[in-house]
C-alpha distance (Angstrom), angle and dihedral (degrees) to the residues before:
residue distance angle dihedral
M1 . . .
N2 3.76 . .
E3 3.76 103.8 .
Q4 3.75 139.3 12.1
D5 3.79 134.1 -169.7
R6 3.80 121.7 -171.8
T7 3.75 121.2 -170.5
P8 3.82 107.4 -176.1
D9 3.75 124.8 -165.8
A10 3.78 111.8 -115.7
N11 3.79 91.1 -114.9
T12 3.79 95.6 50.1
S13 3.78 122.4 98.5
P14 3.82 119.7 -139.2
A15 3.80 113.4 -65.8
G16 3.78 95.2 -115.1
E17 3.79 90.9 55.8
S18 3.77 99.2 39.5
E19 3.82 98.6 53.9
A20 3.77 86.2 -148.4
V21 3.78 128.0 -160.7
V22 3.82 102.0 -101.1
V23 3.81 114.7 -142.7
G24 3.80 125.7 -171.6
V25 3.81 108.9 -139.8
D26 3.80 130.7 -169.7
G27 3.80 103.2 145.5
S28 3.81 95.7 -107.1
P29 3.84 121.1 131.5
P30 3.83 91.8 -105.2
S31 3.79 88.8 50.6
R32 3.80 90.9 52.6
N33 3.81 89.9 48.1
A34 3.80 89.4 52.2
L35 3.80 91.6 49.4
A36 3.81 92.6 50.3
W37 3.81 90.7 52.1
A38 3.81 92.2 44.4
I39 3.81 92.3 52.9
Q40 3.81 90.6 56.9
E41 3.79 91.5 46.8
A42 3.81 94.2 46.4
R43 3.79 89.2 54.1
S44 3.79 90.2 50.2
L45 3.80 92.1 48.8
D46 3.82 93.1 40.9
K47 3.80 88.1 -127.9
P48 3.81 132.7 135.4
I49 3.79 122.2 -116.2
R50 3.79 123.9 -117.4
L51 3.80 111.6 -157.6
V52 3.79 114.0 -153.2
G53 3.80 125.7 -160.7
A54 3.79 120.0 178.7
Y55 3.76 133.9 179.0
T56 3.78 139.9 170.0
I57 3.80 128.0 -134.7
P58 3.80 111.7 -133.3
S59 3.81 120.7 -148.7
V60 3.78 132.0 -148.8
A61 3.78 128.5 -146.4
A62 3.79 115.4 -104.1
A63 3.81 115.5 -139.1
A64 3.79 101.3 178.9
I65 3.79 103.3 45.1
D66 3.76 133.6 58.7
V67 3.82 98.7 -107.9
S68 3.74 130.2 91.8
Y69 3.81 99.4 -129.4
V70 3.78 140.0 11.1
P71 3.82 114.0 -145.0
I72 3.80 117.3 -131.4
D73 3.79 117.1 -124.0
D74 3.80 107.4 -102.3
I75 3.82 97.7 -162.8
S76 3.80 95.9 106.2
I77 3.82 92.9 41.9
R78 3.79 92.0 50.1
A79 3.80 91.8 46.4
A80 3.81 90.8 54.1
V81 3.81 91.8 49.8
T82 3.80 90.8 47.0
N83 3.80 92.6 51.9
T84 3.80 91.0 49.0
L85 3.79 91.2 51.8
K86 3.81 92.3 46.9
E87 3.81 90.7 53.9
A88 3.81 91.2 48.1
A89 3.81 91.9 46.7
A90 3.80 90.8 52.2
E91 3.82 89.5 53.9
V92 3.80 91.6 50.3
K93 3.81 93.4 47.5
A94 3.82 90.8 48.6
A95 3.81 87.3 57.4
G96 3.81 90.1 54.7
V97 3.81 95.9 -111.7
P98 3.84 121.2 132.9
V99 3.79 111.6 -116.6
E100 3.77 143.4 -172.4
A101 3.80 128.9 -174.0
V102 3.79 127.8 -140.3
I103 3.81 125.6 -165.9
E104 3.78 117.1 -172.0
I105 3.77 135.6 174.0
G106 3.77 109.1 -133.0
D107 3.76 145.7 69.6
A108 3.79 107.4 -34.8
A109 3.80 95.5 -136.9
G110 3.79 91.5 51.1
V111 3.80 92.2 45.8
L112 3.81 93.1 52.5
I113 3.79 93.0 44.4
D114 3.79 88.6 53.4
E115 3.82 91.6 47.8
S116 3.81 90.1 49.8
K117 3.80 89.5 67.6
T118 3.81 89.7 75.9
G119 3.80 97.0 32.0
S120 3.78 132.9 95.7
L121 3.81 92.2 -150.7
A122 3.80 137.0 3.2
V123 3.82 120.1 -146.2
V124 3.81 127.2 -169.5
G125 3.78 138.6 160.0
S126 3.77 120.9 -109.6
R127 3.80 96.7 -117.8
G128 3.78 135.9 25.6
R129 3.76 140.4 -166.3
G130 3.76 96.4 -98.1
G131 3.76 116.2 -176.5
F132 3.77 131.8 100.5
A133 3.81 100.6 -29.1
G134 3.78 96.2 55.6
R135 3.77 144.7 -68.1
L136 3.76 104.7 -112.6
L137 3.79 102.0 154.7
G138 3.81 106.5 22.2
T139 3.78 110.5 73.2
V140 3.80 88.4 9.7
S141 3.80 92.5 74.1
S142 3.80 87.6 60.2
A143 3.81 100.3 37.9
L144 3.80 99.9 41.5
P145 3.84 98.9 59.3
A146 3.80 90.3 50.3
H147 3.81 95.5 52.5
S148 3.80 108.0 20.7
A149 3.79 117.5 125.9
C150 3.82 89.9 -142.2
P151 3.81 133.7 37.6
T152 3.80 114.0 -70.9
V153 3.80 129.2 -145.6
V154 3.80 119.1 -157.5
V155 3.80 113.2 -161.7
P156 3.83 112.2 -157.3
T157 3.78 124.6 -130.9
V158 3.80 91.9 -119.2
W159 3.80 95.7 52.7
Q160 3.78 118.9 116.4
P161 3.82 118.3 169.4
D162 3.82 97.2 -133.3
A163 3.79 101.0 28.0
Q164 3.80 122.4 129.0
R165 3.81 108.3 -101.4
T166 3.82 127.4 -145.6
A167 3.80 125.2 -151.8
H168 3.80 108.2 -141.7
P169 3.81 125.3 -147.1
T170 3.79 116.2 -92.6
S171 3.79 138.4 -165.9
S172 3.84 91.0 -146.5
R173 3.79 112.6 93.6
P174 3.81 133.7 -156.7
I175 3.81 109.7 -117.9
R176 3.81 99.7 173.7
Q177 3.79 126.4 21.1
D178 3.77 132.2 -178.7
G179 3.79 109.0 -98.7
V180 3.81 93.5 -13.6
E181 3.80 129.9 105.7
V182 3.80 104.4 -130.8
E183 3.79 115.1 -142.5
E184 3.80 119.8 -127.0
P185 3.82 106.4 -98.4
D186 3.78 120.6 -116.4
P187 3.83 104.9 -116.5
N188 3.81 90.6 -153.4
V189 3.81 93.2 61.4
E190 3.80 113.9 85.0
A191 3.81 97.8 -168.2
I192 3.78 134.6 25.4
E193 3.78 133.5 -167.9
G194 3.79 110.5 -81.2
L195 3.80 122.0 -117.2
R196 3.79 116.9 -103.5
F197 3.80 122.6 -125.5
D198 3.80 100.9 -180.0
G199 3.80 113.2 172.5
K200 3.81 92.6 2.1
V201 3.77 134.9 119.6
V202 3.81 105.8 -130.6
V203 3.80 121.2 -158.2
G204 3.79 127.5 -170.9
V205 3.80 116.1 -145.5
D206 3.79 131.0 -171.6
S207 3.78 131.3 -162.7
L208 3.83 90.3 -52.0
G209 3.79 86.1 77.7
A210 3.80 110.8 170.8
E211 3.83 90.3 7.6
S212 3.81 92.8 61.8
P213 3.83 111.7 121.8
A214 3.81 88.3 -150.6
L215 3.81 90.1 59.2
W216 3.79 93.1 57.3
K217 3.79 94.4 42.5
A218 3.80 88.0 52.7
A219 3.81 91.7 48.5
R220 3.81 92.3 53.0
L221 3.78 90.3 46.4
A222 3.81 91.7 51.0
V223 3.80 92.2 47.5
R224 3.80 92.0 51.7
R225 3.79 92.7 47.0
G226 3.79 94.3 43.4
S227 3.81 88.8 -124.5
P228 3.81 131.3 139.6
L229 3.81 116.2 -107.5
H230 3.80 122.6 -133.7
I231 3.81 120.6 -168.3
V232 3.80 119.3 -153.0
A233 3.78 128.4 -170.2
V234 3.78 131.8 174.5
I235 3.76 138.0 -146.6
T236 3.79 121.9 -175.2
T237 3.78 114.9 -143.7
T238 3.81 93.9 -178.3
V239 3.78 100.6 63.5
I240 3.77 104.6 157.1
G241 3.77 101.6 10.6
P242 3.79 142.5 -54.1
E243 3.79 89.3 -79.1
W244 3.84 90.2 66.5
L245 3.79 119.4 51.5
P246 3.81 132.2 162.0
S247 3.77 118.0 -104.8
T248 3.78 118.7 -94.7
A249 3.81 90.3 -107.6
D250 3.82 93.1 49.7
L251 3.78 91.8 47.3
E252 3.80 92.6 49.5
R253 3.79 90.1 50.3
L254 3.82 92.1 51.0
V255 3.77 92.5 48.0
N256 3.81 92.4 48.2
E257 3.80 92.4 47.6
G258 3.79 91.2 49.7
A259 3.79 93.4 47.7
D260 3.81 91.4 46.5
K261 3.82 90.5 55.0
L262 3.78 90.6 52.5
V263 3.79 92.5 48.4
V264 3.80 89.3 52.7
A265 3.81 92.0 46.0
K266 3.80 91.2 52.2
Q267 3.79 92.2 48.8
R268 3.80 92.6 49.5
L269 3.79 89.9 51.1
K270 3.79 92.4 48.3
D271 3.80 90.0 50.5
E272 3.80 89.8 55.0
Y273 3.82 98.0 35.8
P274 3.83 108.8 25.2
D275 3.81 93.8 177.7
L276 3.82 95.5 50.4
D277 3.81 114.4 109.5
V278 3.84 103.8 -133.0
T279 3.81 127.7 -178.9
W280 3.82 133.1 161.1
T281 3.80 143.8 -157.4
L282 3.81 130.2 -162.3
F283 3.81 113.1 -151.9
D284 3.77 134.3 -162.3
G285 3.78 107.6 -144.1
Q286 3.78 142.8 57.3
P287 3.81 117.3 -28.4
A288 3.80 96.1 -138.5
E289 3.79 92.4 51.3
V290 3.80 92.7 47.2
L291 3.80 92.2 51.7
V292 3.80 95.8 43.6
R293 3.81 90.8 49.9
A294 3.81 89.8 48.3
S295 3.81 88.0 53.7
D296 3.81 89.4 59.2
T297 3.80 90.6 80.4
A298 3.84 107.2 6.6
E299 3.79 121.2 113.5
V300 3.82 91.5 -138.8
L301 3.82 130.5 -3.3
V302 3.82 118.9 -147.7
I303 3.81 121.8 -164.7
G304 3.79 138.8 167.9
S305 3.78 120.4 -116.0
R306 3.79 95.0 -136.7
G307 3.79 134.8 25.6
R308 3.77 138.7 -178.3
G309 3.78 93.8 -115.4
G310 3.77 118.9 178.3
F311 3.76 129.1 124.6
A312 3.80 94.4 -81.8
G313 3.79 93.4 53.7
L314 3.76 136.5 66.7
L315 3.78 101.6 -97.5
L316 3.78 119.7 -120.3
G317 3.77 137.6 113.9
S318 3.79 118.3 75.0
T319 3.78 80.7 41.6
S320 3.80 87.6 81.8
Q321 3.80 90.4 77.6
S322 3.80 89.1 54.8
V323 3.80 93.4 47.5
L324 3.81 101.9 49.7
P325 3.83 98.7 67.2
Y326 3.81 91.4 53.0
S327 3.79 104.9 33.0
Q328 3.80 113.2 123.7
C329 3.81 97.7 -158.4
P330 3.83 136.1 44.7
T331 3.80 105.6 -67.7
M332 3.79 124.4 -156.3
V333 3.80 117.2 -154.2
V334 3.80 116.5 -158.6
R335 3.77 115.6 -167.1
V336 3.80 115.8 -130.8
V337 3.80 108.1 -142.8
R338 3.76 111.5 -148.3
D339 3.77 109.3 -140.5
H340 3.79 109.7 154.0
N341 3.81 91.2 -169.1
K342 3.81 93.5 59.4
R343 3.76 133.6 51.6
R344 3.80 111.3 -115.9
H345 3.76 109.1 -99.7
G346 3.78 120.6 -110.2
A347 3.77 137.3 147.6
S348 3.80 88.2 -91.0
D349 3.78 91.0 93.3
N350 3.82 90.4 48.5
A351 3.79 91.0 -122.7
P352 3.81 113.7 142.4
E353 3.79 115.5 -111.3
P354 3.80 118.0 -142.6
G355 3.77 123.4 -123.6
L356 3.79 104.6 9.2
């Protein structure tokens, strides 16, 4: 990171104190989508927004002089980034949210990861312009969720807040559902109509169950938005192939264990948030497909960045990298820090959690 300019709004406290919502901006449609979502969230969190623009300066080989490289003048590049940030800042101010703008020379993914260390949330679009002037929202939407110091929301190109949503067919099937008698699936049908989650925050949990950090982030998000929360979990009965299946007794045990975890998770949430509408579904299928299909109609999808996996667990985790490119709604990724000497933090111990 060679250079940094910060232009704070007069009403914004220093970045380290404000825990601002960090937004990657490059002027592209996905970037504008991300900013629109971030403005709503910043209002909900009562946090300022920190706009981040980053660019790299390419160099060309010099054949006629005794130096290795000749740097290219970055005046025009910097001016374009500055104008983009000014336009974004004006939109944020018009919404009544405090704002500051940051321009940095350096790799965009690295810049945003560094900014996330003093942020409460990082928000980016799913695709960027790429090309000569920088690559703020292309590879960033993959790299940032994996390394961010705070939760990250990736807003897809196709997302529009009031657009009509379509639930696509899926091969993953609900096998247990909160308060609903699930019909026996027809084995001759390859795909069924996907469940709808209109207006809901949907969170995927793995074998951590009620201890999942993603679960509690999603609960806080749903409470702030006044939205119902739906928990999804997945078991996969076909592990190696259709020629090898668990016994009926083993399968029943796995299903019961998975459902029991979801019952406990719901009860823990209701203890903490009595007014929150919480439901759950246990699927048999592939985690990535379940989550992508949930994103078809969900208001927000929340997932963990790492899971335990394994046949005995509810599969989720590395799946997040498979979900992000195809998610149809804003998707929050919450990193699961693996510290075997400490219990993973959740609201179960009644300790407040910073940021979300």
